[in-house]
C-alpha positions in Angstrom: -25.6 -83.9 19.7 -26.3 -87.1 20.8 -29.0 -88.0 22.8 -28.7 -88.2 26.4 -27.8 -85.7 29.2 -26.5 -82.7 27.6 -22.8 -81.1 28.7 -23.0 -78.1 31.1 -21.7 -74.7 30.0 -21.0 -72.2 32.2 -21.6 -68.5 30.7 -20.2 -65.6 32.8 -20.0 -62.3 31.7 -21.3 -58.9 33.8 -23.2 -57.7 30.3 -26.7 -59.2 30.3 -27.0 -59.0 26.5 -23.8 -61.1 26.2 -24.9 -63.6 28.5 -28.4 -63.7 26.8 -26.6 -64.1 23.5 -24.4 -66.6 24.1 -27.2 -68.7 26.2 -29.6 -68.6 23.4 -27.1 -69.8 21.1 -25.9 -72.7 23.2 -28.9 -73.5 25.0 -29.9 -76.3 22.2 -27.3 -78.2 22.7 -26.0 -77.8 25.6 -27.4 -77.0 29.6 -26.8 -73.3 30.6 -25.7 -71.7 33.7 -25.4 -68.1 34.0 -23.3 -65.9 36.4 -22.9 -62.1 36.4 -19.5 -61.9 38.1 -16.4 -63.5 39.4 -17.7 -64.6 42.7 -20.9 -66.1 41.4 -18.7 -67.8 38.2 -16.4 -69.4 41.0 -19.7 -70.8 43.0 -21.1 -72.3 39.9 -17.7 -74.0 39.1 -17.4 -75.2 42.6 -20.6 -76.9 42.4 -21.8 -80.5 41.9 -22.2 -81.2 38.7 -19.6 -78.7 37.9 -19.8 -77.8 34.4 -18.3 -78.8 31.4 -16.6 -75.6 30.4 -16.4 -72.4 31.2 -16.7 -69.3 29.0 -15.3 -66.1 31.4 -15.4 -62.5 30.4 -11.8 -61.2 32.1 -13.7 -58.2 32.9 -16.1 -58.9 35.8 -16.8 -57.3 39.1 -15.8 -59.1 42.1 -12.7 -60.4 40.4 -11.8 -60.6 36.8 -11.8 -63.7 35.1 -8.3 -64.4 35.6 -8.7 -64.3 39.0 -11.7 -67.0 38.7 -9.2 -69.5 36.9 -6.6 -69.0 39.6 -9.0 -69.8 42.2 -10.1 -72.4 41.0 -6.8 -74.1 40.2 -6.4 -74.1 44.1 -9.5 -76.9 44.4 -8.0 -80.3 43.9 -10.2 -81.9 40.8 -11.9 -78.9 39.8 -10.1 -78.6 36.4 -12.8 -77.3 34.2 -12.1 -76.1 30.5 -11.6 -72.5 30.1 -12.4 -70.3 26.9 -12.0 -66.2 27.7 -14.8 -64.5 25.9 -13.5 -60.8 26.2 -12.9 -57.5 25.1 -9.4 -57.2 26.9 -7.4 -58.0 23.5 -3.7 -57.3 24.5 -1.1 -59.5 24.0 -0.2 -59.0 27.4 -3.8 -60.2 28.2 -4.1 -63.3 25.5 -0.6 -64.5 26.6 -1.7 -64.6 30.3 -5.1 -66.2 29.5 -3.3 -69.1 27.6 -0.3 -69.2 30.5 -3.5 -69.8 32.9 -4.6 -73.0 31.0 -7.2 -71.3 28.5 -8.4 -73.9 25.6 -9.2 -70.5 23.5 -9.0 -66.5 24.3 -12.0 -65.0 21.8 -11.8 -60.8 21.7 -14.8 -59.2 21.2 -16.8 -58.3 19.2 -16.6 -61.9 18.1 -18.4 -63.9 15.4 -20.8 -66.5 16.9 -20.3 -69.2 14.6 -16.4 -69.1 15.7 -17.3 -69.5 19.5 -19.6 -72.0 18.6 -17.3 -74.1 16.2 -14.5 -73.4 19.3 -17.2 -74.7 22.3 -18.1 -77.9 19.9 -14.2 -78.4 19.7 -13.6 -78.1 23.2 -16.3 -80.4 24.7 -15.9 -82.7 21.8 -19.7 -82.3 20.1 
């Protein structure tokens, strides 16, 4: 990544091990914001400066990752690229995630290098 301000990535997952793994993998190149449930993810996505990318689990307390994106889309000027990172891998879930505008839908368990490649592609880094 070039010198300058790091792009911000929100990692929202109710599993602390997944949050920690993804945060560690991305922290060298990106500023990491963390959320453990739907409401805190939406709050982080609504703050200024907003994240440049959201990695969202689907199954989280409060409301799920789909609900985060649906609520976020109601706020003008708050379009943030989303990658779903979830154990919910039924075809209808994947279709729903893509219909909501997700750039990628990654099923757990996942390969860290594949996640990193998708993050780099979405952020253009």
